[in-house]
N, C-alpha and C positions, 0 to 999 in steps of 0.2 A: 812469582809472576802476577799474582793477584794485586800485590802492592803496586806494581808497575802499571797495571791496567787502570788502577784508580788515579794515578798521577797523570796519565795521558788523557787528554780530552777526547771524547768519542765523537764530538761534533766539530765542524770547522768554525773558525772565529765569526764568520758571517751568520751562521746558524745560531751560534751562542748569543750574538747581539740581538737577533730577532726574537729570541726567547726572553731576553731581559726586558724590563719595563722601559717604556720610551724615555728618552733623555729630554728633559724640559730645558728650555733655554734659560740661561742665567740672566737675570734682570738686575741691572744696577739699581741700588736704592734711590739714586737721584732720578732715575727714569720712572720709578713707581709713582703713580699719581694717587694720592690719598683723597678720599672724599672730603669735601669742605663743608663745614657746618654753616648752613644758611643763617642760623641764629647768631653765630659769631660774626659773620659779615654784617648783618643788620646792626648789631650792637656797635661794631667798629665804625660803621657809617654814621650812626647816631652820635657817637662820641666825637668824631672828627667834625661833623656838622655843627655840633654845639660849641666846640672849641673855636671853630671859624667864626661863628656868630658872635661869640664873646669878644674875640679880637676885633672884629669889625665894629662892634658897639663901643668898645673902649677907645678905639682910634677916633671914631666920630665924636664921642663925648669929650675926650681930652683935647682933640685937635680942632674941635668946632667945625669939622668939615667931613662930609661923607665921601669916601673914595669908592666909586662904583667898581673899580677894577678888583676890589676885594671880593666881589661876588664871584668873579671867575676864579679867584684864589680859593674860595670855599669849594667850588665845584671841583677844582683840581685836587684839593686836599682830600675830599671824600673819594674821588676817583682813585687816587694813589692808595688810600687806605683799603678800599675794596680790592684793588688789584693785588696788594701785598697779602691780604688775608686769603684771597682766592688762589694764590700762587699761579700755577699755569693752567688752572681750571676755569678761567674766565669765560662765562657764558652770558647770553643776553639777559638772563634774570639778574646777574650780578651788575651788569651795566645799568639795568633799569633801577635797581636798588640805589646805585650811585647817583643817578639823575634825581630820583625822588628825594633822597636825603640831602643832596647838594642844593636843590631848590628850597627844601625846608630850612636848611641852614641859612640861605640867602634871606628868606622871609623873616626868619627868627632874628638874624643880625640887623635887618632893617627895622624890625619892630622894637628890638631891644635898644637900639640907638635912638629911635623916636621916643621911647619911654624915658630913657635917661636924660635926654635933652629937654623934654617937656618938664620933667621933675626938677631939673636944674633951673629952668625959667620960672617955674612956680615958686621955688625957694627965693629967687631974686625978686619976683614981683609980689609975692605974698598972697597969691590967689590961685584958685583952681582953674587950670587951662584945658582940662580934658573935655569940657563941654564945648569949647570953642575950636579946638584943633583936633582934627581926625587923622588917624593913621593913613588913610587913603590919600590925604592931601600931600603926603610926602613923595608920592610917586610922580615921576616925570617920564617923558617919552624916552629919554636915554636909558632909563632903567630897563626897558624892554631889551635893549642891546646887551646889557650886563647879564640879564637873566638868561638870554639865549646863549651867551658865551659860557656862562656857568654850566648850563645843561650840556653844551657841546664838550666842555672839558671833562665833565663827570662821565659822559658816555664814551668818549674816545680814549681817555687815558688808561682805563683798565685793560683794554684789548692791546694797546701798544706796549704797555708795561709787561704783559704776559708774553708777548712775542719776543721781547728783548731778553728775557731770562733764559 
């Protein structure tokens, strides 16, 4: 009889469940949100801004024409990079990083194209032009539009990208 008493539960199933530890919900690994390294996002934004700046400068140098729309392309590229690295954790600080590096990429692209074109002209003319031509001389009113569009792309794309995933 003692064996039978050990086999039969002395408490009801409801009482047994309340004595057990609480059941934790099962979370799918895709639903788990991992913390995102801010340094990783900054480095990614820097690399994409530099890549965009180089592409812009090379197009301006070899095409002998500056395409302002590439400024918004740089902003979009940086925004996509930040969104990809932040995954679904896009916050305002990530958007701010995207805007800052997007604008730095635009300025770097514009300066690099200015530098390459002036160096090309110096080689053709055989004289130093940096005393006569200034970087600020290359800015026009339309550049404000491209800079605003680059900032808007860099700001809005990370949030939209995160909402899509």
